[in-house]
C-alpha positions, -999 to +999 in steps of 0.1 A: +454-388-875+456-350-866+470-329-892+490-297-894+470-263-901+485-237-924+513-267-939+538-274-912+538-247-887+566-247-865+569-248-830+595-230-806+596-251-771+619-226-747+625-247-718+660-252-703+648-288-687+658-316-705+632-338-689+608-314-692+615-307-728+616-349-735+584-350-714+568-320-742+585-338-769+565-371-760+535-360-753+532-337-785+541-375-802+517-393-779+493-365-791+500-372-824+510-338-838+527-335-869+544-304-866+578-295-861+591-294-828+623-269-823+639-266-789+662-241-773+670-241-735+675-205-728+661-169-734+694-155-750+688-188-778+651-184-783+656-146-791+686-157-815+661-182-830+634-157-832+659-134-847+676-157-875+708-151-857+740-169-851+739-205-852+698-201-860+699-175-890+686-207-909+659-211-881+620-210-890+596-188-879+576-204-855+539-206-859+539-210-821+562-210-792+560-226-758+575-207-731+588-215-699+592-188-674+622-201-657+656-202-678+689-195-672+705-162-687+677-145-695+641-153-679+610-164-698+595-135-687+625-104-703+619-133-735+584-124-737+583-086-732+610-086-760+585-106-782+557-088-778+575-055-782+590-067-819+571-053-845+581-081-864+578-111-839+550-096-817+522-115-839+536-153-831+517-167-799+532-173-768+518-199-748+535-196-712+544-237-703+558-234-667+557-252-634+548-226-611+514-214-603+523-180-581+497-153-588+525-127-593+539-143-622+500-155-639+499-113-640+531-105-649+527-132-678+492-114-694+506-079-687+532-089-711+508-103-736+513-137-730+486-153-755+480-182-720+494-194-698+492-235-684+510-243-657+527-280-664+508-308-649+530-330-633+519-368-647+528-375-680+490-383-695+478-351-676+507-334-701+499-356-727+462-341-724+468-307-718+493-311-753+464-325-776+447-299-761+471-271-768+472-287-803+433-289-812+427-253-803+458-240-818+461-253-852+427-268-856+403-238-842+426-209-842+434-186-875+468-184-868+483-146-886+504-145-913+542-143-909+552-106-905+565-087-939 
């Protein structure tokens, strides 16, 4: 069974598609990822969560963000730009997890300091393997930064 590193590291999933959110949650469960998953559906809600504003005043600081690019209200790329330009948030690793394979979006994400870019696999089993690899890398191999003070 997989155990979380650094205590219970929270994961923030920023995903507007209920189907994709469910698939991601199920893939995390199948991969036996024990970290707490928090889900928000748009860019503004993601920033509120990260800044502990509004309904998310008591939200924990995530140790990892899984960010879709195609979001309503505020694009994932705009959210990424704000995260990486905020000294209190910029050390949180951001994994772009999206359906896009467009070279321009990959380049734009890395220009805005995404930690990695993953195109979502279509098949559930492939997604589960992808999530398992993500979990292994980010919570078993990598040393995550402490929360900003």
